[in-house]
C-alpha positions in Angstrom: -12.4 7.7 26.1 -8.7 7.6 25.3 -7.9 5.6 28.4 -10.5 3.0 27.4 -8.8 2.6 24.0 -5.4 2.2 25.7 -6.9 -0.5 28.0 -8.4 -2.3 25.0 -5.1 -2.1 23.2 -3.4 -3.7 26.2 -6.0 -6.4 26.3 -5.5 -7.1 22.6 -1.8 -7.3 23.1 -2.3 -9.8 25.9 -4.6 -11.9 23.8 -2.0 -11.9 21.0 0.6 -13.3 23.5 -1.8 -16.0 24.6 -2.5 -17.0 20.9 1.2 -16.8 20.1 2.1 -19.5 22.6 0.1 -22.4 21.0 1.1 -21.2 17.5 4.8 -21.3 18.4 4.2 -24.7 20.1 2.8 -26.1 16.9 5.7 -24.6 15.0 8.2 -26.3 17.4 6.5 -29.7 16.9 6.6 -29.2 13.1 10.3 -28.2 13.2 11.2 -30.7 15.8 13.3 -28.2 17.7 11.9 -25.8 20.3 14.7 -23.2 20.0 14.3 -23.2 16.2 10.6 -22.3 16.6 11.6 -19.4 18.9 14.2 -18.3 16.3 11.6 -18.4 13.5 9.1 -16.4 15.6 11.7 -13.7 16.3 12.9 -13.6 12.6 9.3 -13.2 11.4 8.7 -10.4 13.9 12.0 -8.7 13.1 11.2 -8.8 9.3 7.7 -7.3 9.9 9.1 -4.6 12.3 11.9 -3.8 9.8 9.3 -3.0 7.1 7.2 -1.0 9.5 10.2 0.9 10.7 11.3 1.7 7.2 7.8 2.9 6.2 7.5 5.1 9.4 11.0 6.5 9.0 10.2 7.5 5.4 6.9 9.0 6.4 8.5 11.1 9.1 11.5 12.0 6.9 14.1 10.8 9.4 16.1 7.7 10.2 16.6 6.2 13.6 19.8 7.3 15.4 21.4 3.9 15.9 24.4 5.4 17.6 22.5 7.0 20.5 21.4 4.0 22.7 24.0 2.3 24.9 25.2 -0.9 23.2 23.7 -3.2 25.9 20.2 -1.9 25.0 20.5 -3.6 21.6 20.6 -7.0 23.3 18.8 -6.8 26.6 15.2 -6.6 25.3 15.6 -9.3 22.7 17.3 -11.6 25.3 14.4 -11.1 27.7 11.9 -11.7 24.9 13.8 -14.9 23.9 13.5 -16.1 27.5 9.7 -15.5 27.4 9.0 -17.0 24.0 11.2 -20.1 24.5 9.7 -20.7 28.0 6.1 -20.3 26.6 6.8 -22.8 23.9 8.3 -25.2 26.4 5.5 -24.8 29.0 2.3 -24.5 26.9 2.0 -28.2 26.0 3.0 -29.2 29.6 0.7 -27.0 31.7 -1.6 -25.4 29.2 -1.9 -21.9 27.7 -4.1 -20.5 30.5 -1.6 -21.5 33.2 1.4 -20.2 31.1 -0.4 -16.8 30.7 -1.5 -16.7 34.4 2.1 -17.3 35.6 3.5 -14.9 33.0 1.1 -12.1 34.0 1.9 -12.8 37.6 5.6 -12.5 36.9 5.0 -9.3 34.9 3.0 -7.8 37.8 5.5 -8.7 40.4 8.4 -7.3 38.4 6.3 -4.2 37.5 5.6 -3.5 41.2 9.3 -3.8 41.9 10.3 -1.6 38.9 7.7 1.0 40.0 8.8 0.9 43.6 12.5 1.5 43.0 12.3 3.5 39.8 14.3 1.0 37.8 16.0 2.4 34.7 14.3 5.8 35.1 10.7 4.6 35.5 8.7 7.0 37.7 8.6 5.8 41.3 5.2 4.7 42.5 4.7 3.6 46.1 3.3 0.2 47.0 -0.3 0.6 48.2 -2.6 -1.8 49.9 -4.6 -2.0 46.7 -1.5 -2.9 44.6 -0.5 -5.5 47.1 -4.0 -6.9 47.3 -4.2 -7.0 43.5 -0.9 -8.9 43.3 -2.0 -11.4 46.0 -5.3 -12.0 44.1 -3.5 -12.5 40.8 -1.0 -14.9 42.3 -3.9 -16.8 43.9 -5.7 -16.9 40.5 -2.6 -18.2 38.8 -2.2 -21.0 41.3 -5.9 -21.8 41.1 -5.8 -22.0 37.2 -2.9 -24.4 37.5 -4.0 -26.6 40.4 -7.8 -26.6 40.5 
């Protein structure tokens, strides 16, 4: 039962990303500057997460240890998120939300397979299997079909 709930949460997160792309595209049109829309999106997310972090820290009776992580970790995730959000805003009106999501998921899967295979940044190593490769080929085929057919 718990694994079904985790899967549904993952699906909901994916749906949120798909809905976010056209929302941010409309924001970019309204603002007249694509990068400003990405900035506003991140500022809104940062404000919401700041409140949630404060509430959770208070509830747990402890504060985050901001000195523990390596300094580059403070920038890397946000930089990658910036690349994704800005690219989604750029591509959604040009190729459509479905194609953007298909290509984004394809990129995520390909990177995920590589990350798993080499154990990048301490991720547990998982071998490439015929099923994983077949799934990746099917997903890439689906992304191409969504865009071209």
